[in-house]
C-alpha positions in Angstrom: 86.1 107.4 88.7 87.1 111.0 87.7 88.4 113.5 90.7 89.2 116.1 89.3 85.4 117.4 88.9 84.7 120.8 88.3 83.2 123.2 91.1 80.1 124.2 90.0 78.7 127.6 92.1 74.6 126.6 91.5 75.2 123.1 92.7 76.7 122.9 96.8 75.9 119.3 97.7 77.4 115.7 98.1 78.1 114.0 94.3 75.4 111.7 95.1 72.9 114.3 94.7 74.0 114.7 91.4 71.0 113.7 89.2 71.7 112.1 85.8 75.1 110.9 86.9 76.0 107.5 85.4 75.9 104.4 87.7 79.4 103.3 85.9 81.8 104.9 83.8 81.2 105.6 80.5 82.5 106.8 76.9 81.4 110.5 76.6 79.4 110.6 73.4 81.2 114.2 72.7 84.8 113.4 73.0 84.7 110.1 73.1 87.1 109.9 76.8 85.8 106.9 79.0 84.8 107.6 82.7 82.4 109.5 85.4 79.9 111.0 83.2 76.3 111.6 83.2 73.3 109.9 81.0 72.2 112.7 78.4 69.6 110.9 77.1 68.6 107.1 78.1 67.0 106.5 74.3 70.2 106.9 73.0 72.6 105.7 74.9 74.1 109.1 74.8 76.8 110.3 77.7 78.5 113.6 78.6 81.3 114.0 80.6 82.2 116.7 83.4 84.7 118.4 81.0 82.1 118.6 78.4 79.5 119.8 80.9 82.2 122.7 81.7 83.0 123.7 78.1 79.0 123.8 77.2 78.8 120.8 74.7 75.4 119.8 76.6 73.3 120.9 79.4 70.1 120.4 81.8 66.7 121.6 82.3 66.0 123.3 85.5 62.6 124.4 87.5 63.8 127.7 89.4 61.6 130.2 90.9 61.7 132.6 87.6 60.9 130.0 85.0 61.8 126.9 83.3 65.1 126.7 82.0 64.9 124.8 79.0 68.0 125.5 77.0 71.1 127.8 77.2 69.5 131.2 78.2 66.1 129.9 77.5 63.5 130.6 80.6 60.1 130.2 80.5 57.4 131.1 83.0 55.1 128.3 82.7 53.4 128.8 86.4 51.6 131.7 88.3 54.3 130.8 91.1 56.7 132.3 88.7 58.6 135.2 90.5 60.4 138.2 88.2 63.9 137.8 88.0 66.0 139.9 90.2 67.1 143.6 89.4 70.5 143.2 87.7 69.8 139.6 86.8 72.6 138.2 84.2 71.7 135.9 81.3 75.2 134.6 82.2 73.5 133.0 85.2 70.9 131.1 83.4 73.9 129.9 81.0 75.8 128.5 83.8 72.7 127.1 85.5 71.8 125.4 82.2 75.2 123.9 82.4 75.4 122.3 86.1 74.3 119.2 87.0 70.5 119.2 88.7 69.3 117.9 91.9 68.3 114.8 92.3 64.4 115.1 92.8 63.1 116.0 95.9 59.4 115.7 95.4 56.5 118.7 95.4 58.8 121.0 96.8 61.0 123.5 95.7 64.9 123.5 95.9 64.9 126.6 97.2 63.2 125.4 100.0 64.9 122.2 100.8 68.5 123.7 100.6 66.9 127.2 102.0 68.6 129.2 99.7 68.1 130.9 96.2 68.9 129.0 93.2 69.7 131.8 90.6 71.6 134.7 92.1 73.0 137.6 90.0 
């Protein structure tokens, strides 16, 4: 397992709380390096390593207070409870969040409620 894992500003939890982290070492589908990584697509056995995630070669969907992050910079507000982005909100925050591992599902509550902090910051 890799020890030189990048630090993610929007993921501050134990490593075991990273959703999609493969249970064994895998070969990255983007760089062909074997080691710790994420399941990108179970149907096609596509995996991605921490380095490729940090380099922006793949990302993750996120459900946030301001909407669903469906792609790099692609924020969609589908629900009545979505708030408008805060003043001074930077689209770079969305790009960084997209290239951040998601938390393991915590059920019906929001991540912000579970961690007692907002997920998107400027």
